[in-house]
N, C-alpha and C positions, 0 to 999 in steps of 0.2 A: 591619596595623591603619593609620591613619593618623596618620602624627607631628604634633600638634599645636606651631606653633611663635609663643612669646611672646617677644619680645624676642631673648637670647639662650640660653633656653628650651626647650628639647626635651622634650616631653611623652608617651608612647606609645612602639610600636616597643621595641629595645631602649637605651633611653635608662632611666638608675636614675629611682627615687622621688623626687620632686616634690615640695616644702613648698613649699603656699603659705598664706598665715597672716598677721596682723595684726589690730591692736584692732578690736573690732564697730563702734566709728562714729567718726570725729574727732573727738578732746574740745577739740584745741587744736592750730596748728600745731607747736608744741614736744615738746610728747606724741609726733603722728605722726613726726616726722623724727626723735627721739631711740630709737622702738620697730621705725624700720626699720633705723635705721643697724646696733642692737644682733642682729635677725635675721640682717643681710648681712653683720654679722661671725661670727657664728655658722653661717653656712652656708661661709661663705669656711674657716674651720677646721674645718667636720667634713668638710667637701666635698662636700654637695649642691643642687644648686638648687635657685632660691630665686623666688618671685613675691611681692609683697608686696600685701596686701588690706587696705581699707577703705571704709570707705562715708562720703559727704558726708551721706547721707540714708539715716534708719530712716523709710521711709513705711506700716509696719504694725505699727506698736508697740498693744501691748493697751490705753493708757488716750490719750487727747489728751493727758493733761499729761505724758506719757513726753518722756524728754530724743529729742532728731530729727538732731542734726546744723547745721552750718555754714550747708549749703546748696550745689545745684548748683556754683554761682559760684567762693563760697568754694573751698570744695571742690576742685573742679577745679583753683584756683592751685597748694593744699598740696601735691593728686598730682602736678602737673607740677613742683615742687618738688622732689619724693624720685623721682621717674625722674630726671631730672635732675642732680641735686647727689650723689645715692647710686651710678645707675646699675647701676638694678635695677629689673628690669621693673615694671608695675604694673595690680591690676583692679582693679575696684569696680564695683555692680550700678546696676543702671539703674529704671524703673520708665516714664518713657511714651517717646513717638516721641517726643520737643523731647530729651530728656535723652541718648537713646541716641546721637541724632545730634552732642553737645556732647560730651562723654565719649569719643567714636571720636575726638574730635580732640585728645586730651590723652593716654590710657591705652594700653597696651600689649592688654591682655583686654579685653572687655563682657561680665558675667554678668547672666544672668538669671534674676530672684529666682525661689525653688521656687514659692510662690503664684499667682505669674505667666506660670508657663511651658509655659501652652497659649493665652497671646491671641497670638494670629495680630500682628497690627502691632508690637509690641512686639518681638517674636522676632527679624520681618523686618528693622525696623527695627536691631535688634545687628547680625545679617547683611550691610544695608548698610555698615554703616562700614567693611568688609574685615578689620577687627579681627580674632581668633580668639573666638568666643565658647564662655563658660564656660555650660552650660546643665543649671541646678539642679533637677531631676526633683522635681515634686510631691510634695508627702507622701501625697496622695491618688492618684497613676499608677502602677500598673505597670509594670514594665521593660518588659513588651514592650509597651506603649505608644510608649513612648519613638520609636522611626519614627520615625511622623506629625509629630516636632516637627523631628525632625533634617531631614525633609525639607523644612519650611517655610523652614530656615536653609539647606540646599543649593538649591532653589531660585531661591534669589538670588545666587547663584553663591561662595560661602563654605563651603567644607568643613573650613573647622580652629574644629571642634566638639571639645569636652570637655564631656562627660557628666559633672556631678556627684548621688553617690545621699548623702539624707541623712534618712535616717530615715520610715515611712510613721506613720501615725495608727493608736494600738493603743487603745482604750476613749476616757475620758476624758482629756483632757491630758496625753498619753503617745506620746511616743515611741521605736518600735521596730526595729532593723535586721535585712534578712532578705540574706545575705554572699551568696547566692546572684545576686543585684542586678548585682555587680562582674560575673562572666565572661558574662550573661549580654547586658548592655550592650556589655560590649566585641563581642562577638559579631555588631555590627553592624557592627563597624569603624571606631569612635573611641575612646579614649582615655577611664578611667574614673578618676576624683577621685571618693575619700570625705570626706564631712565629719562630722571626728568630736566640733564644740564643739556644733554645733547638730541632731546627733544626741542628745545629752543634755536637750536644751532638754524643757522642761515648759512647753507654751506656755499664757499668763493663770495659772500656778502660786505667781504670788506676787498674783493678785488683782489688782492692778493694772499688774502687769509682770510677764515673763516667766522663771520658774524655773527652777531646773538640776541635775545634779548632775555635778558635775565630777569626782568619783570614778572616773568611766567613762570618759572621755573617752582615757585609755592603754590600756583595754582595748579598747575597740572598734575604736582606730589599729591597733592591733597586729594583730588580727582580720582586718580590713579591709585589710591589707600581707600578710595571710598568704593573703590570696583573692588576691591577685592586682593590687588596685590600682596603678595607674601616677602616680598623686599621691597627698596626703592633704592637706588643710584644714582649718587648726585657725587659731580667733582667740583672742589672746596677748592677755595686758598687763600690765605692772608691778604693779598691785593690783589683782584683779579685784574685790574686796570694796567699793572705792571706782569700779569702772566707772560709767559712766553708762550703759548699755547692757548688758543681756547678760551680769552680770557674773557671776552663778551658772555659764552655761557655759564661760566662760574660763578658759581654761592661764593660771597665774603663768607669767611667761616665766622666772622661774628655774630649773622644770622644764624645760625643753623641752629643752635640752640633752644633761640622759638617755633624754629619750626617745628623742627622736633618733637617740643612739643606738644604742638597742634594734630602733626600724625599719628604719634599716638594715642590722645585721645578720638580720632575718629579712628584709628583701627580698632581700638577696645570696643567704639558705640557701634560698628560692623560685626566686630566677633567676637561677642564677648566669650567663645567659650574656645576661645585660642587663650596657652600659658601663659598669661603678661604675668611682669611683674608687679609686685603690690606696693602701690605709693603711698606715702604718710598724710 
């Protein structure tokens, strides 16, 4: 399996479970920095690799009145502060070719959103940044369809690809997860991440906003790590009840330490050969 290197974090191969986490969207510079610092400190305390993720623009909200974020210019300024001042790798999603070029100058990893995962121009623009690409598999795609998108990235000379599973459409407004997707996609030679919070999303479930079932985040995260995921993606917030985007899906920041401890134990049990940190 190809290792993906994001800043000082290595994903895949014999490397331990990686956490990708942060708030859904930048709500303010202070809140973003505070959350990133809390996550960095937790990662150092628990001994797991960590990549900070948040969005400067939520371009696919249910309603035109939904909060989208500060925009690409201001958002990237804030993400640069997180990376430079807190010394953590930073990931964000892009929605246009122009955004990919701008983000590639700042972040350590560029993410292609699930709903845009087959858009060739965007996928290749992300690849041409030279930064690792986190490709979120579309909810409308089978894991067996992913090699075609990987080929679009590697055709640009970029083999640093992380594949993310985030659930599949089932019925009306509900997502269901097939954990077989994790080993299926790993067989294509790239590490796989599991998005535990978007997987509990109920698109449009709150009428003019997305709903979600936060209580199932730990359940799905544990199952994904047991299935062999190389990384777990979770959106977290100090108070998701008051979050401006995807609050029903996000995990309370205070609940993350206990969950990460359990996930690390599962990872060690399932993959004793991985280079896990030594616990006292």
